[in-house]
C-alpha positions in Angstrom: 0.0 0.0 0.0 1.4 3.4 -1.0 1.8 6.0 1.7 1.7 9.7 0.8 4.3 11.9 2.7 2.9 15.4 3.2 5.4 16.5 5.9 9.1 17.4 5.7 11.4 14.5 6.5 13.6 15.4 9.5 15.3 12.1 10.0 15.3 8.4 9.2 16.7 5.1 10.3 17.5 1.9 8.4 16.1 -1.1 10.3 18.2 -4.2 9.8 16.9 -7.8 9.6 17.8 -8.7 13.1 15.8 -5.8 14.6 12.8 -6.7 12.4 13.1 -10.4 13.6 13.3 -9.3 17.2 10.2 -7.1 16.9 8.3 -10.0 15.3 9.4 -12.4 18.0 8.3 -9.9 20.7 4.9 -9.6 19.0 4.5 -13.4 18.9 5.5 -13.7 22.6 3.1 -10.9 23.6 0.3 -12.7 21.7 1.2 -16.0 23.3 1.1 -14.5 26.8 -2.4 -13.4 26.2 -3.7 -16.9 25.2 -5.9 -18.3 27.9 -5.6 -22.1 28.6 -7.9 -24.2 30.7 -7.1 -24.1 34.4 -8.9 -24.5 37.7 -9.2 -20.8 38.3 -11.0 -20.0 35.1 -14.5 -18.6 36.0 -17.5 -20.5 34.7 -19.4 -18.3 32.2 -23.2 -18.0 32.4 -23.7 -20.1 29.3 -21.8 -23.2 28.1 -22.1 -25.1 24.9 -22.9 -28.8 25.5 -23.7 -32.1 23.8 -25.7 -35.0 25.1 -25.0 -38.7 24.4 -27.4 -41.5 25.0 -26.3 -44.9 26.4 -28.6 -47.9 26.4 -27.2 -51.1 27.8 -28.9 -54.5 27.5 -28.7 -54.9 31.2 -30.8 -51.9 32.1 -34.3 -50.9 31.3 -33.5 -47.2 31.4 -30.9 -45.3 29.3 -28.2 -43.0 30.6 -27.8 -39.5 29.2 -24.3 -38.0 29.3 -24.1 -34.2 28.9 -20.7 -32.7 28.4 -20.5 -28.9 28.5 -17.6 -27.0 26.9 -16.0 -23.7 27.5 -14.9 -21.5 24.5 -11.4 -20.1 25.2 -10.0 -17.1 23.4 -13.2 -16.6 21.5 -13.1 -14.7 18.3 -9.3 -15.0 18.0 -6.9 -17.2 16.0 -6.3 -19.2 19.2 -10.0 -20.1 19.9 -10.3 -23.4 21.7 -13.2 -25.5 22.8 -12.4 -27.5 25.9 -14.6 -29.7 28.1 -15.5 -28.1 31.4 -18.1 -30.3 33.2 -20.1 -33.5 32.7 -23.5 -34.6 33.9 -25.0 -38.2 33.8 -28.7 -38.6 34.3 -30.9 -41.7 34.3 -34.2 -43.0 35.8 -32.2 -46.0 37.0 -31.0 -45.2 40.5 -29.0 -48.4 41.0 -25.7 -46.7 40.1 -26.5 -43.3 41.7 -23.6 -43.1 44.1 -20.8 -44.0 41.8 -22.3 -42.0 38.9 -22.4 -38.8 41.0 -18.8 -39.5 42.2 -17.7 -40.1 38.6 -19.2 -36.9 37.3 -17.5 -34.8 40.0 -14.1 -36.4 39.4 -14.3 -36.1 35.7 -15.4 -32.5 35.9 -12.6 -31.7 38.3 -10.0 -33.2 35.9 -11.5 -31.2 33.0 -11.1 -27.9 34.9 -7.5 -28.7 35.9 -6.6 -28.3 32.2 -3.6 -29.9 30.5 -3.9 -33.2 28.6 -7.2 -34.7 29.8 -7.5 -37.3 27.0 -5.9 -39.9 29.3 -9.4 -40.2 31.0 -10.7 -42.0 27.8 -8.1 -44.8 27.9 -8.4 -45.3 31.7 -12.2 -45.6 31.5 -12.3 -47.8 28.4 -9.9 -50.2 30.3 -12.4 -50.9 33.0 -13.9 -54.4 32.8 -17.1 -55.6 34.5 -16.5 -58.8 36.4 -20.0 -60.0 35.4 -19.1 -59.6 31.7 -19.5 -56.9 29.0 -22.0 -56.6 26.2 -22.2 -55.8 22.5 -23.5 -52.5 21.2 -25.4 -52.1 18.0 -23.1 -52.7 15.1 -21.1 -55.4 16.9 -19.0 -53.1 19.1 -18.0 -54.8 22.4 -18.1 -52.8 25.6 -16.4 -54.4 28.6 -18.4 -52.3 31.1 -20.8 -49.4 31.5 -17.8 -47.2 32.6 -16.0 -48.1 29.4 -19.0 -47.0 27.3 -19.1 -43.7 29.2 -15.5 -43.3 28.3 -16.4 -44.1 24.7 -18.9 -41.3 24.7 -16.4 -38.9 26.1 -13.9 -40.0 23.4 -16.6 -39.3 20.8 -17.1 -35.8 22.2 -13.4 -35.1 22.3 -13.0 -36.1 18.7 -15.9 -33.8 17.8 -14.3 -30.8 19.4 -10.9 -31.6 18.0 -9.2 -32.6 21.2 -8.5 -36.1 20.0 -7.6 -36.7 16.3 -9.7 -39.4 14.7 -7.4 -42.0 13.3 -9.6 -43.1 10.5 -8.4 -45.3 7.7 -7.1 -43.5 4.7 -9.1 -43.8 1.4 -6.7 -46.2 -0.2 -6.7 -48.7 2.7 -10.5 -48.4 3.0 -10.9 -49.3 -0.6 -8.7 -52.4 -0.2 -10.7 -53.5 2.8 -14.0 -53.0 1.0 -12.6 -55.1 -2.0 -11.4 -57.9 0.3 -14.7 -57.9 2.2 -16.6 -58.2 -1.1 -14.4 -61.2 -2.1 -14.9 -62.8 1.3 -18.7 -62.4 1.1 -18.7 -63.8 -2.4 -16.8 -66.9 -1.3 -19.2 -67.3 1.7 -22.2 -67.2 -0.6 -20.7 -69.7 -3.0 -19.9 -72.1 -0.2 -23.5 -71.9 1.2 -22.7 -69.3 3.9 -25.2 -66.8 5.3 -26.7 -64.9 2.4 -27.7 -62.0 4.7 -24.1 -61.3 5.7 -23.7 -58.6 3.0 -26.7 -56.7 4.3 -25.2 -56.4 7.8 -22.5 -53.9 8.8 -20.0 -56.8 9.2 -20.2 -60.5 8.3 -21.9 -62.5 11.0 -19.0 -64.9 11.1 -16.6 -62.1 12.1 -14.7 -62.4 15.3 -14.0 -59.8 18.0 -11.1 -57.4 17.1 -8.7 -57.1 20.1 -7.8 -53.5 19.1 -11.2 -51.7 18.5 -13.4 -54.3 20.3 -15.7 -54.6 17.2 -16.9 -57.9 15.9 -15.4 -57.3 12.5 -12.3 -59.4 12.3 -12.2 -62.0 9.5 -9.6 -64.2 7.8 -8.2 -62.4 4.7 -5.2 -63.8 2.8 -4.3 -66.1 5.6 -4.4 -63.3 8.3 -7.1 -62.2 10.7 -8.0 -58.6 9.5 -10.4 -56.2 11.1 -12.8 -54.6 8.6 -13.5 -51.8 11.1 -10.1 -50.5 12.1 -7.9 -52.3 9.6 -5.8 -54.1 12.2 -4.1 -57.2 10.8 -1.6 -59.7 12.2 0.3 -59.5 8.8 0.9 -55.7 8.8 
């Protein structure tokens, strides 16, 4: 942009590259110092943005509703962040009332501490019910109710960008789809279940030890998961 000089020039100074670099660095540091991160002293605003997730287990007549409220940090700037602030779990089933209340308070306290809170997901998903787990719709195995609550929190963290979704790339997905079609064709020719192609995964699939989905089948001599792509040969 051209600048019109309408006054007499009384002095000037040539700015070298080092000084320009120092000024730019100082500006970056000043901007960084103004970035707000989640910590326990951040005041709760009057309104929070939230999402609610429904959990319906085969062992309970009533569903659980998990609401996770997020705080928007540095709103309107290039450093805008959406971070979980609190969680609520509601249900008509009062059998688990005590530990559900305790769990919501502990999780909310961890959220407000800030830092890397994604460890909660792995810790909760690793909890196994001594009476046995259950399968969700689509063949996904849940080792416990706590694990499914952790799964809902993981879904939310992926939605707000806190956890990166490690989805299969397009090329690998195409290979899996092709292999699945070949597998189902062989099953049909050998008198297998003709309805296998209409379901999300073949009915003869086994449980994948990585993603806990009943989607692992024998492909090219190796057990391969059609959901996450995990294979003993790779």
